[in-house]
C-alpha positions in Angstrom: -90.2 -50.2 -24.0 -87.1 -48.5 -25.2 -87.2 -45.0 -26.5 -90.0 -43.8 -24.3 -89.7 -41.2 -21.7 -91.0 -41.8 -18.3 -91.5 -39.5 -15.4 -89.5 -40.3 -12.3 -91.0 -39.0 -9.0 -88.5 -37.4 -6.6 -87.8 -39.1 -3.4 -90.3 -38.3 -0.7 -93.0 -37.3 -3.2 -95.2 -40.2 -2.3 -95.8 -38.9 1.1 -97.3 -35.7 0.0 -95.8 -32.3 -1.0 -92.8 -31.1 0.9 -93.4 -27.9 2.8 -90.8 -25.6 4.4 -92.3 -23.5 7.2 -89.1 -21.9 8.5 -89.5 -18.4 7.0 -93.1 -18.5 5.7 -94.4 -17.8 9.1 -93.2 -14.2 8.9 -93.9 -11.9 6.0 -90.6 -10.3 5.3 -92.2 -7.6 3.2 -94.2 -6.4 6.2 -91.2 -6.2 8.4 -90.7 -2.6 9.6 -94.1 -1.5 8.3 -94.9 0.0 11.6 -92.8 3.0 10.7 -95.7 4.4 8.7 -97.1 5.5 12.1 -93.8 7.2 13.0 -91.5 9.9 11.5 -89.3 7.2 9.8 -86.3 7.9 12.1 -85.2 4.2 12.1 -85.0 3.9 8.3 -83.2 7.2 8.0 -80.5 6.1 10.5 -80.2 2.7 8.8 -79.8 4.4 5.4 -77.1 6.6 6.8 -75.3 3.5 8.1 -75.3 2.0 4.6 -78.5 -0.1 4.6 -80.0 -0.3 1.1 -82.8 -2.8 1.6 -83.2 -6.5 2.2 -82.1 -9.3 -0.1 -84.6 -10.9 -2.6 -86.6 -9.6 -5.4 -89.3 -8.3 -3.0 -87.0 -8.1 0.0 -88.2 -11.5 1.2 -84.6 -12.8 1.7 -82.9 -15.9 0.2 -83.5 -19.6 0.8 -79.9 -20.7 1.3 -76.3 -19.6 1.1 -74.3 -19.4 -2.1 -72.4 -22.5 -3.0 -68.7 -22.1 -4.0 -66.7 -24.4 -6.2 -63.0 -23.7 -6.4 -61.4 -23.9 -9.8 -58.1 -26.0 -9.8 -54.9 -24.0 -10.0 -53.7 -22.6 -13.3 -56.9 -23.7 -15.1 -58.5 -21.3 -17.5 -62.2 -20.3 -17.5 -64.3 -22.8 -19.4 -61.5 -25.2 -19.8 -61.5 -29.0 -19.1 -65.2 -29.2 -18.6 -65.0 -27.4 -15.2 -68.4 -26.2 -14.1 -68.3 -22.7 -12.7 -70.0 -21.8 -9.4 -72.4 -19.5 -11.3 -73.7 -22.6 -13.2 -74.5 -24.6 -10.1 -78.2 -25.4 -9.8 -78.4 -24.1 -6.3 -76.8 -20.7 -7.2 -79.2 -20.4 -10.2 -82.1 -20.9 -7.8 -80.8 -18.1 -5.6 -80.4 -15.9 -8.7 -84.0 -16.5 -9.6 -85.1 -15.6 -6.1 -83.2 -12.3 -6.3 -85.0 -11.4 -9.5 -82.1 -11.6 -11.8 -83.4 -14.5 -13.9 -86.8 -15.6 -15.2 -89.1 -17.3 -12.8 -89.4 -20.4 -14.9 -86.3 -21.6 -16.7 -86.1 -24.6 -18.9 -83.2 -26.7 -17.7 -81.5 -29.4 -19.8 -80.8 -32.6 -18.1 -77.2 -32.5 -19.6 -76.4 -29.4 -17.5 -77.4 -30.8 -14.2 -74.1 -32.3 -13.5 -73.2 -35.8 -12.9 -75.9 -38.2 -11.8 -75.8 -41.5 -10.0 -75.6 -44.8 -11.8 -79.0 -45.7 -13.3 -79.9 -42.1 -14.0 -81.3 -41.4 -10.5 -80.6 -38.1 -8.7 -79.2 -37.7 -5.3 -81.1 -36.4 -2.4 -79.2 -33.1 -2.5 -80.2 -32.6 -6.1 -83.8 -33.4 -5.3 -83.8 -30.8 -2.4 -82.2 -28.2 -4.7 -84.9 -28.8 -7.4 -87.6 -28.5 -4.8 -86.1 -25.7 -2.6 -88.8 -23.3 -3.5 -91.5 -25.5 -1.9 -90.7 -24.3 1.5 -91.7 -20.8 0.7 -95.2 -20.0 1.9 -97.5 -19.0 -0.9 -95.1 -20.0 -3.6 -96.7 -21.0 -6.9 -96.8 -24.6 -7.7 -95.0 -25.6 -10.9 -96.9 -27.9 -13.1 -93.9 -28.7 -15.2 -92.4 -32.0 -14.2 -88.9 -33.0 -14.9 -88.6 -36.3 -16.6 -85.7 -38.5 -17.5 -85.6 -39.9 -21.0 -84.5 -43.4 -21.4 -82.9 -44.2 -24.7 -83.9 -47.5 -26.2 -81.4 -50.0 -27.6 -82.7 -49.5 -31.2 -82.7 -45.6 -31.1 -85.6 -44.0 -32.8 -86.4 -47.2 -34.7 -86.6 -49.1 -31.6 -84.5 -52.0 -33.1 -82.1 -52.0 -30.2 -78.9 -51.2 -32.3 -76.3 -48.7 -31.1 -76.3 -45.4 -33.0 -73.3 -44.9 -35.3 -70.4 -43.0 -33.7 -69.2 -39.8 -35.4 -65.6 -40.0 -36.8 -63.1 -37.3 -36.0 -60.4 -36.8 -38.7 -57.4 -34.4 -38.3 -55.8 -33.2 -41.5 -52.0 -32.8 -40.8 -51.1 -31.7 -44.3 -49.9 -28.3 -45.3 -47.9 -25.7 -43.4 -51.0 -24.1 -42.0 -51.3 -26.7 -39.3 -53.8 -29.5 -38.4 -57.4 -29.2 -39.5 -60.5 -31.0 -38.1 -62.5 -32.8 -40.8 -65.9 -34.3 -40.5 -65.5 -37.1 -43.0 -63.0 -38.7 -45.3 -64.7 -37.0 -48.3 -63.1 -33.7 -47.2 -59.6 -35.1 -47.8 -60.0 -34.6 -51.6 -59.2 -30.9 -51.3 -55.5 -30.1 -51.7 -54.1 -28.4 -48.6 -52.9 -24.9 -48.8 -49.2 -24.5 -49.7 -49.0 -27.9 -51.5 -50.4 -26.7 -54.9 -47.6 -26.2 -57.5 -49.7 -24.0 -59.7 -53.0 -22.3 -60.1 -54.7 -25.6 -60.7 -55.8 -27.6 -57.6 -55.6 -31.4 -57.3 -58.8 -33.3 -57.5 -59.3 -36.6 -55.8 -57.2 -38.2 -53.0 -53.9 -36.5 -52.0 -50.5 -37.6 -53.4 -49.2 -40.8 -51.9 -46.6 -40.0 -49.2 -47.4 -36.3 -48.8 -48.7 -36.8 -45.3 -45.8 -39.0 -44.5 -43.3 -36.5 -45.8 -45.0 -33.7 -43.8 -45.0 -35.8 -40.7 -41.3 -36.7 -41.2 -40.4 -33.0 -41.6 -42.4 -32.3 -38.5 -40.6 -35.0 -36.6 -37.3 -33.6 -37.8 -38.2 -30.2 -36.6 -39.3 -31.5 -33.3 -36.1 -33.5 -32.9 -34.0 -30.5 -33.9 -35.9 -28.4 -31.3 -35.3 -31.1 -28.7 -31.6 -31.3 -29.6 -31.3 -27.5 -29.2 -33.0 -27.7 -25.9 -30.7 -30.6 -24.8 -27.7 -28.6 -26.0 -28.8 -25.6 -24.0 -29.4 -27.8 -21.0 -26.0 -29.4 -21.4 -24.4 -25.9 -21.5 -26.3 -25.0 -18.3 -25.2 -28.2 -16.6 -21.6 -27.6 -17.7 -21.6 -24.0 -16.3 -23.2 -25.2 -13.1 -20.6 -27.9 -12.8 -17.8 -25.3 -13.3 -19.5 -23.1 -10.7 -19.8 -26.0 -8.3 -16.1 -26.9 -8.9 -15.1 -23.3 -8.2 -17.2 -23.3 -5.0 -15.6 -26.6 -4.0 -12.1 -25.1 -4.6 -13.0 -22.0 -2.5 -14.4 -24.2 0.2 -11.2 -26.2 0.3 -9.1 -23.1 0.4 -11.3 -21.6 3.2 -10.9 -24.8 5.1 -7.2 -24.7 4.6 -7.0 -21.1 5.9 -9.2 -22.0 8.9 -6.9 -24.9 9.8 -3.9 -22.8 9.3 -5.3 -20.0 11.5 -6.3 -22.6 14.1 -2.7 -23.8 14.2 -1.4 -20.2 14.5 -3.9 -19.4 17.3 -2.6 -22.5 19.1 0.9 -21.4 18.6 0.1 -17.9 19.8 -1.6 -19.3 22.9 1.4 -21.4 23.8 3.7 -18.4 23.3 1.6 -16.2 25.5 1.3 -18.8 28.2 5.1 -19.0 28.2 5.4 -15.2 28.4 3.0 -15.1 31.3 5.1 -17.6 33.1 8.2 -15.4 32.6 6.3 -12.4 33.8 5.4 -14.2 37.0 9.1 -15.2 37.5 10.1 -11.5 37.3 7.8 -10.8 40.3 9.2 -13.8 42.2 12.9 -13.4 41.5 14.4 -10.0 40.5 17.8 -11.6 39.6 16.3 -13.1 36.4 14.3 -10.0 35.5 16.6 -8.8 32.7 16.8 -12.2 31.1 13.1 -12.8 31.4 12.3 -9.4 29.8 14.6 -10.1 27.0 13.0 -13.5 26.4 9.5 -11.9 26.5 10.6 -9.4 23.9 12.1 -12.2 21.7 8.9 -14.2 21.9 6.8 -11.2 21.1 9.0 -10.4 18.1 8.7 -14.0 16.8 5.0 -14.1 17.4 4.6 -10.8 15.4 6.7 -12.3 12.6 4.9 -15.7 12.4 1.4 -14.8 13.4 0.9 -11.2 12.4 -2.9 -11.3 11.9 -3.5 -13.0 15.2 -1.0 -10.7 16.9 -3.0 -7.7 15.8 -6.5 -9.3 16.3 -5.8 -10.3 19.9 -3.9 -7.1 20.6 -0.9 -8.9 21.9 0.9 -5.5 22.3 -1.1 -4.9 25.5 -0.4 -8.3 26.8 3.4 -7.9 26.2 3.3 -4.5 28.0 1.5 -6.1 30.9 4.1 -8.9 31.1 7.0 -6.4 31.3 5.2 -4.0 33.6 6.3 -5.8 36.8 10.0 -5.3 35.9 9.3 -1.7 35.0 7.6 -1.0 38.3 10.4 -2.7 40.3 13.1 -0.7 38.6 11.4 2.7 39.0 10.7 2.1 42.6 14.4 1.3 43.3 15.7 4.1 41.1 17.5 6.9 42.8 18.0 10.0 40.6 20.9 11.4 42.7 22.9 8.1 42.5 26.0 8.0 40.4 24.6 5.3 38.2 21.2 7.0 37.8 21.7 7.9 34.2 22.9 4.4 33.3 20.0 2.8 35.1 17.5 5.1 33.4 18.8 4.1 30.0 19.2 0.4 30.8 15.6 0.1 31.8 14.5 1.7 28.6 16.9 -0.6 26.6 15.4 -3.7 28.2 12.6 -3.8 25.7 14.6 -2.3 22.8 14.0 -5.6 21.0 10.4 -4.5 20.5 11.4 -1.7 18.2 8.8 -1.2 15.6 6.0 -2.7 17.6 3.3 -0.9 19.4 4.2 -2.7 22.6 7.4 -0.6 22.8 5.3 2.5 22.5 3.1 1.4 25.3 6.0 0.5 27.5 7.8 3.8 26.8 4.6 5.6 27.7 4.2 3.7 30.9 7.9 4.2 31.8 7.6 7.9 31.1 4.5 8.2 33.3 6.5 6.8 36.2 9.9 8.5 35.5 8.6 12.0 35.1 7.3 12.4 38.7 10.5 11.0 40.1 12.7 13.1 37.9 10.7 16.3 38.6 11.0 15.7 42.4 14.7 15.2 42.1 15.1 18.4 40.1 13.1 20.4 42.6 14.5 18.9 45.8 17.9 17.3 45.2 19.5 19.5 42.5 21.8 22.2 43.8 21.7 24.7 40.9 24.9 26.6 42.0 27.0 23.4 42.2 29.0 22.4 39.2 29.1 18.8 40.2 25.3 18.7 40.8 24.7 20.6 37.5 26.8 18.1 35.5 25.0 15.1 37.0 21.5 16.5 36.6 22.3 17.7 33.1 23.4 14.2 32.0 20.3 12.8 33.7 17.9 15.2 31.9 19.7 14.6 28.6 19.3 10.9 29.1 15.6 11.3 29.9 15.1 12.8 26.4 15.6 9.3 25.0 12.9 8.0 27.4 10.3 10.7 27.3 8.1 12.0 24.5 9.1 15.3 23.0 6.2 17.2 24.6 6.8 15.6 28.0 10.5 16.5 28.0 9.8 20.0 26.8 7.3 20.5 29.7 9.8 19.1 32.2 12.6 21.4 31.0 10.3 24.5 30.9 8.7 23.9 34.3 11.5 22.4 36.4 15.0 23.2 34.9 14.8 26.7 33.4 13.0 28.5 36.2 15.3 27.1 38.9 18.3 27.9 36.8 17.0 31.5 36.3 16.5 31.9 40.1 20.0 30.6 40.8 21.5 33.1 38.4 19.5 36.0 39.8 20.8 35.1 43.3 24.5 35.0 42.4 26.6 37.3 44.6 29.2 39.6 43.1 32.0 37.8 45.0 32.4 34.2 46.1 30.8 31.0 45.0 31.6 28.9 42.0 32.0 30.5 38.6 28.7 30.7 36.7 30.0 29.0 33.7 30.8 25.9 35.7 27.1 25.3 36.6 25.3 27.2 33.8 27.1 25.9 30.7 26.6 22.2 31.4 23.0 22.8 30.6 23.7 24.3 27.2 23.9 21.0 25.2 20.7 19.9 27.0 18.5 23.0 26.8 19.9 24.7 23.7 17.9 27.8 22.9 15.9 27.5 26.1 19.0 28.7 27.9 18.8 32.0 26.0 16.2 33.3 28.4 18.8 33.0 31.2 21.6 34.7 29.3 20.5 38.3 30.0 20.7 37.7 33.7 24.0 35.9 33.2 25.5 38.9 31.5 24.3 41.2 34.2 25.9 39.0 36.9 29.1 38.7 34.9 29.3 42.5 34.5 28.7 43.0 38.2 31.4 40.5 39.1 33.9 41.8 36.5 33.6 45.4 37.7 34.2 44.3 41.2 37.5 42.5 40.3 40.9 44.3 41.0 42.7 43.6 37.7 45.8 45.7 38.7 46.3 44.0 42.1 47.9 40.8 40.9 49.2 39.8 37.5 47.1 36.7 37.6 43.9 38.7 38.2 43.8 39.6 34.5 43.8 35.9 33.5 41.3 35.1 36.1 39.0 37.8 34.7 39.5 36.3 31.2 38.6 32.8 32.5 35.4 34.4 34.0 34.2 35.7 30.6 35.9 33.5 28.0 33.6 30.4 28.5 30.7 32.5 27.3 32.4 33.6 24.1 30.5 31.8 21.3 27.6 31.1 23.6 26.1 34.5 23.6 25.0 35.7 20.2 27.5 38.0 18.4 25.7 41.2 18.9 25.1 40.6 22.6 28.8 39.5 23.1 30.1 42.6 21.2 28.0 44.9 23.4 29.1 43.2 26.6 32.8 43.5 25.6 32.6 47.2 24.7 30.4 48.2 27.6 32.0 46.2 30.4 35.3 44.5 29.4 37.0 47.1 27.2 36.2 50.0 29.5 37.7 48.1 32.4 40.8 47.1 30.4 41.2 50.7 29.1 41.6 51.8 32.7 44.1 49.0 33.3 46.2 49.9 30.2 46.1 53.5 31.2 47.4 52.6 34.6 50.4 50.6 33.2 53.6 52.4 34.2 56.3 53.0 31.5 59.5 52.9 33.5 62.8 52.3 31.6 64.6 51.5 34.8 62.1 49.1 36.3 59.6 48.1 33.6 56.9 45.5 34.5 55.5 43.6 31.6 53.2 41.1 33.4 50.0 43.2 32.8 50.7 43.6 29.1 51.8 40.0 28.7 48.5 38.8 30.2 46.6 41.4 28.3 47.9 40.2 24.9 46.3 36.8 25.8 42.9 38.3 25.6 43.2 38.6 21.8 41.8 35.7 19.7 44.3 33.5 18.0 47.0 33.9 20.6 48.7 31.0 22.3 47.7 30.1 25.8 44.3 31.0 27.1 41.6 31.5 24.5 41.0 35.1 23.7 37.7 36.9 23.4 38.9 40.3 21.9 39.4 41.2 18.3 42.9 42.5 17.5 41.6 45.9 16.5 39.9 46.3 19.9 43.2 45.9 21.8 45.1 48.0 19.2 42.7 50.8 19.9 43.5 50.5 23.6 47.3 50.6 23.0 47.1 53.3 20.4 45.3 55.7 22.8 46.2 54.6 26.4 49.8 53.2 26.1 51.9 54.3 23.1 51.3 58.1 23.6 52.6 57.8 27.2 55.4 55.5 25.9 56.5 58.2 23.4 56.2 60.8 26.2 58.6 58.7 28.4 61.0 58.2 25.5 60.9 61.9 24.7 61.6 62.9 28.3 64.4 60.3 28.5 66.1 61.6 25.4 65.8 65.2 26.7 67.7 64.3 29.9 71.3 65.3 30.2 73.8 62.5 30.0 71.4 60.1 28.3 73.1 56.9 27.0 71.7 56.5 23.6 72.8 52.9 23.5 70.6 52.0 26.4 67.8 53.9 24.8 68.3 51.8 21.6 68.4 48.6 23.6 65.2 49.6 25.4 63.5 50.4 22.1 64.6 47.1 20.5 63.4 45.2 23.6 59.9 46.8 23.2 59.7 45.9 19.5 60.6 42.3 20.2 58.2 42.2 23.1 55.2 43.4 21.1 53.3 40.6 19.2 53.4 40.6 15.5 49.8 41.9 15.1 50.7 44.9 17.3 54.1 45.5 15.8 52.8 45.3 12.2 49.8 47.6 12.7 50.0 50.8 10.6 49.1 53.1 13.5 51.5 51.4 15.9 54.2 51.6 13.2 53.7 55.3 12.9 54.1 55.7 16.7 57.2 53.5 16.8 58.5 55.5 13.8 58.1 58.7 15.8 60.1 57.3 18.6 62.8 56.1 16.2 62.9 59.6 14.6 63.4 61.2 18.0 66.2 58.8 18.7 67.9 59.7 15.4 67.4 63.4 16.1 69.0 63.0 19.6 71.9 61.1 18.0 72.4 64.0 15.6 72.0 66.5 18.3 69.0 67.9 16.5 65.9 69.4 18.0 62.9 67.1 18.3 59.4 67.2 19.9 56.3 65.1 20.3 53.9 64.9 17.4 50.8 67.1 17.6 48.5 64.1 17.4 50.3 62.4 20.4 50.0 65.6 22.4 46.3 65.7 21.5 45.7 62.2 22.7 47.5 62.9 26.0 45.4 66.0 26.4 41.9 64.7 25.6 41.9 61.8 28.0 42.0 58.0 27.4 38.3 57.3 27.3 37.4 59.9 24.7 40.4 59.0 22.6 39.7 55.3 22.9 36.2 55.6 21.7 37.3 57.6 18.6 40.1 55.2 17.9 37.7 52.2 18.2 35.2 53.7 15.8 37.9 54.5 13.3 39.3 51.0 13.5 35.8 49.6 13.1 35.4 51.5 9.8 38.8 50.4 8.6 37.9 46.8 9.4 34.6 47.2 7.6 36.3 48.5 4.5 38.7 45.6 4.7 35.9 43.1 4.9 34.2 44.9 2.0 37.3 44.5 -0.1 37.5 40.8 0.8 33.8 40.5 -0.2 34.5 42.0 -3.6 37.5 39.7 -4.1 35.3 36.7 -3.4 32.7 38.0 -5.8 35.4 38.3 -8.5 36.5 34.7 -7.7 32.9 33.5 -8.2 32.7 35.3 -11.6 36.0 33.7 -12.6 34.9 30.3 -11.4 31.7 30.5 -13.5 33.7 31.4 -16.6 32.2 34.9 -16.7 29.0 35.9 -14.9 25.8 36.5 -16.8 24.2 39.8 -16.5 21.7 38.5 -14.0 24.4 37.1 -11.8 26.4 40.3 -12.2 23.4 42.4 -11.1 22.9 40.1 -8.1 26.6 40.4 -7.1 26.5 44.2 -7.4 23.4 44.3 -5.3 25.1 42.2 -2.7 28.1 44.4 -2.8 25.8 47.4 -2.0 24.4 45.4 0.9 27.9 44.6 2.1 28.8 48.3 1.9 25.8 49.2 4.1 27.3 47.0 6.9 25.2 43.8 6.5 28.3 41.8 5.6 27.3 38.5 7.1 23.8 38.5 5.6 25.1 39.5 2.2 27.7 36.7 2.3 25.1 34.2 3.1 22.8 35.5 0.3 25.7 35.4 -2.1 26.5 31.8 -1.2 22.8 30.9 -1.6 22.7 32.5 -5.1 25.9 30.7 -6.2 24.5 27.4 -4.9 21.3 28.0 -6.8 23.2 28.8 -10.0 25.4 25.7 -9.6 22.6 23.4 -8.6 24.2 22.7 -5.2 21.9 22.0 -2.2 22.2 24.7 0.4 20.0 24.4 3.5 20.3 24.7 7.3 21.4 21.6 9.1 18.7 21.4 11.7 19.5 23.3 14.9 23.2 22.7 14.8 25.3 25.8 15.5 29.0 26.6 15.9 29.9 29.7 17.9 26.2 30.6 17.8 26.3 30.6 13.9 23.9 28.4 11.9 25.5 25.4 10.2 24.5 24.8 6.6 24.8 21.9 4.3 26.6 23.1 1.1 26.4 20.0 -1.1 28.1 17.2 0.9 30.1 19.6 3.1 29.2 21.6 6.2 29.8 25.3 6.4 28.8 28.3 8.6 29.1 32.0 7.8 30.1 34.6 10.3 30.6 38.3 9.6 34.0 37.8 8.0 34.3 34.6 6.0 33.0 31.2 5.1 34.1 28.5 7.5 34.4 24.9 6.1 34.5 21.8 8.1 37.7 19.7 7.5 38.4 16.7 9.8 36.1 17.9 12.5 37.5 21.4 12.5 36.2 24.6 10.8 38.7 26.5 8.6 38.2 29.7 6.7 37.9 29.3 2.9 37.0 31.5 -0.1 33.9 30.8 -2.1 35.8 29.8 -5.2 38.0 27.4 -3.2 34.8 26.0 -1.7 33.4 25.4 -5.2 36.6 23.8 -6.4 36.8 21.5 -3.4 33.1 20.5 -3.8 33.6 19.7 -7.5 36.9 17.8 -7.0 
C-alpha cells in the first residue's frame, strides 16, 4: 500500500555478497615491516626524498580515484543547484577511507543526486554504495538503505495530493521585494508608506501596489532610455569615426593612384633619356642636342615628380646618361690647342640646365676627376714657363678650370703644378737675353693672386741683376728700356718692397747716370734727361714708377750743382756773351718740367744762377754758394742720400698737414665734433705724426663711418695697386699712404673725406 517504505535490494545482491579481492590479498600495513630487522636505511632515504607515508587512515591505500566535476564557467559556489565534487558520493567514500570523516554516516536520499525513473539506482551508484565490500576484513554494515514510497493519500493514505506551499512576493515599499509565507502577512503596512506614527491595519490601500509598480516601470524605462541614448551617442561617434576613416582611405587611394601615375611618367621619361644616352655613344654629332634634351627631361621630371625623383635617386641616372658624352669630350680634349679653353667651358656648360640639382654636382665631380689629370699633365709637360705666349694660353686655361673644379682641387693644382714650375723658371732666368719676366710672370697674377707673392722675391732679385747689367748711358733708348723692364711690376709688388727695390737698385743706378750727364753749353744733349723725366709718375708717355721727390733729390745733388759750376765758369770767361748765357738759361727753364721748375730747392739753385748772371752784367764779383761747393766736394752718393732723407721728411710733414686738414673737414662736416670724436682725431693725428699715415687714415675713415652709420668693410680680395679695396656705403674706395681714392666711372680719383661724405649723402 501507499505510504509504506520498502527495502530495495541492490542489483546483484541475490547472488550473494559482492567481494573485491584486488587489494585484500596484500596487507598494506605490513608492507616494509621487514625493516625492523635492518638499520632502517630505506625509510630514512625515502623520508629524505619527501616520503611521508602511504595514503589511507591506516596506510592501507584508497579504493578508487577522486572524481572531478567541473563547475560551469562564471557560476558561483553553491549557485543553481550545482553539486560540488566534494559532495559526490564516491569522494565522500574516499574521505571516509582516509579517516577524515566518521566511519558510518547517515545519508539522505535527497543528496544522492538524480535517480532513474521509478526510483531505481544505477549500477554505478550501486557500486559506489558497496565499494567497501571489496576490502578484505571490512566490517559488514547492518544498516540497509531503503527507498520510501509516498502513497497517494499522504500520511492519511487517502491518495490525495498534499497541498502546495504558496510563495508571495511583497513588492510594496522602497525597501524592495519581500518573500511572504501567506496572504495574512499582507496586512502589515510596508516601511516608508506610513504617513504617521500609526500603522495601517488590515489590507493595504487599493492601488498602492499598482502605483509602486508603475513608478518602478517608469524608472526602468528611464534607465533603458538613458542606456539607449548612450548607445545612440556611441553609435554616432563610431559612425563619425568610420566616416573619417573612409575619407582617409579615399584620400590614400587617391594619393596612391596619383603616385602610380607619376611613377609611370617617370619611367617613360627615364626610358626616353636612356635612349638619348645610347644615341650619344652611337653618333657624336647629336651629342650636344641629346645632352641638352636629357637635362630638359631631368628638370621637368624634378618639377613634376619631385618625390619620385628623390626616392629613385634620378640624379645618379641622369649623371650616368650624360657620362658617355663627358668621356668622349675629355678623351678628345687637347689642352695645348687654341680652343682648349672654349672646349673646357663648353663641356661644363652642356649640363648647365641642371643647375640646382644634385645631378650637376655629380657631373661636375666626374668632369673634374677626368680634367685634373689631363690638365696637370699639360702643365708639367707642355707648358713652357719662360714663353709669354705659352703663359697666356695656360693662364687662361687654368683660370677657366676654376669654373669646373672644386675650390680645393683647383688650389691643389695651382700649388703643386703652377707655382713650383713658375718659381723654378724665375730662378733660372739669365741676366741677359730671353723674354722679359713680366711677359710670362704677370699673366698669372689674375689667376694665382696672392699665391704669386711667393715668387716675387726671386723676381725682384732677377730684376735687380738684369737692371744692374744694363748700360743706361750707351743709348738714349736704354733708359726707356730699363723703365719698361721695371714698370710692369709697379703696383704688383707691395709698397714697402717696391720702395726698397727702387732705392736700393733703381735710384742708385739712376744717380750714377745723372752724375754722368755732361753739361755743355756748346753741345748740350738732353736725351738722357728727357727720358729720365718719364720715370716720374704722372708724366705723359710711359708710366712712371718714381715719386717726384726721388728724382728731385737726384737733380738737386747730382745735376744742378754741376750746372751752376758750368754757368759760373762760363760767366768767368773773357769775352762771354751774356745774351747767349741768358738764352741758355731760359732754354733750361723751359726744358725743365713744372714739378722740377717749381720745386723750392731747384728754385734756389736757379736763383743762384740768375744772381751770378746779374752780377756778371753789372761787372760785380760773384762766386758759387757754399752749399753748392759742399755738394760738389762730398760726392754724389752721400749728398743724394742726405737729400733723399730730407725730402722724405718734408713729404711726411706735408702729408701730416693734409691729414690735419682732412680731420678739420670731418669736424666741419659733422657740425662740430664731440669730445669723444675730437679725442679720437687727436689720437689719429699723433699716429700720423709717428709715420703711420696710411694706417691712421684708414682708422679715421673707419671711425667716421661708424659715427655716420655708414657700412665700411673690405670688398673680398679685390685690390688696386696692391691696396685693399673697401666698400664705403655704396661706393668703393682704397687708401694709400697719401689720400683716399674713390672710384668714379671705373677709375679711381683722389678725394677728401668731407667730399666723400658729401658725395655719399647726395
